[in-house]
C-alpha positions, 0 to 999 in steps of 0.5 A, a space after each residue: 679490080 678497077 674502081 668503077 667495077 667496085 662501085 657498080 657491085 657496091 650499087 648492086 649489093 645495095 640494091 639487093 639489100 633494099 629489095 630484101 628489106 622491102 620484101 620482108 614488109 610484104 606478108 608472106 603469100 602462103 603460110 609456109 615457113 620459108 616460102 618467099 619471092 626472093 627479090 633480092 636474089 634477082 641481083 645476085 643472079 644478074 651479078 653472076 651472069 654479068 660479072 662472074 662467080 667471085 663477084 656473085 659470091 661477094 655480092 651474096 655474102 655481103 647481102 646475107 650479112 647485112 640482111 641479118 644485121 639490118 633486120 636484126 635477126 642474126 640467128 637467120 645467118 646460118 639458114 641464109 649462108 646454107 641456102 645462099 651458098 648451095 644456090 650459088 654453087 648450082 647456079 655457077 654450074 649452069 652458068 657456062 651452059 645457058 644462053 642469055 635468054 635461058 638465065 631463068 633456068 639457072 634462077 629456078 635451080 638456084 631458088 630450089 637449092 636455096 630452099 633445100 639448103 635452108 631446110 637442111 640448116 633447119 633440120 640440122 640445127 633443130 635436130 628435127 628430121 620431121 621438117 623434111 616433110 616441107 621439102 615438096 612444097 619449098 621445092 615447088 615454091 622454089 620452082 615458081 619463085 625462081 622462074 619470076 625472079 629469073 625473068 626479072 634478073 634476065 631483064 636486069 642483065 639485058 638493061 645493064 648490058 646496053 651502053 649507057 648514053 653520054 651526057 648531051 650537056 658534056 658533049 655540047 661543052 666539048 664541042 664548044 671547046 673544040 671550036 674555041 668558043 669555051 675556055 678549056 679550063 672550065 670544061 669537063 671534057 675528057 678527050 
């Protein structure tokens, strides 16, 4: 993997983690356990569509582990991993079928599968089948939150695909060097 790609993925992972931590500071919108917007997942969805399956899985894995460490809630690892992996798998299936303006569809499916995966983990860990009663609420909330995170991810993908404008100062220095008015050793021009 190229250094630039590793750097970008590292930065996106950090943004995902920051969004997760910020979201944890916001009170839950509804009094149902497990219902939240999933802001950190915006980045995971964007990475899936910008870079690919492996890269998205790497960002997801690091985000899950670091989120548990940062919040001090290592018990949440099993729930996050179950939801995250199921979500990632479902979105991977849709990745090749969707156009760029339909990315939100994958996010909706991903959010619903994430909630399903977390609920499955809760039922297995707590050995309480009655938790399945939460399924309709969690699926509905997944559709709603997945739509909003999907639109956000679609915007991130659109913005990150645009070329980065070159630094004007560097271009001015290169022009001066090419005209012979600047010493080549002091230039940062990489022609």
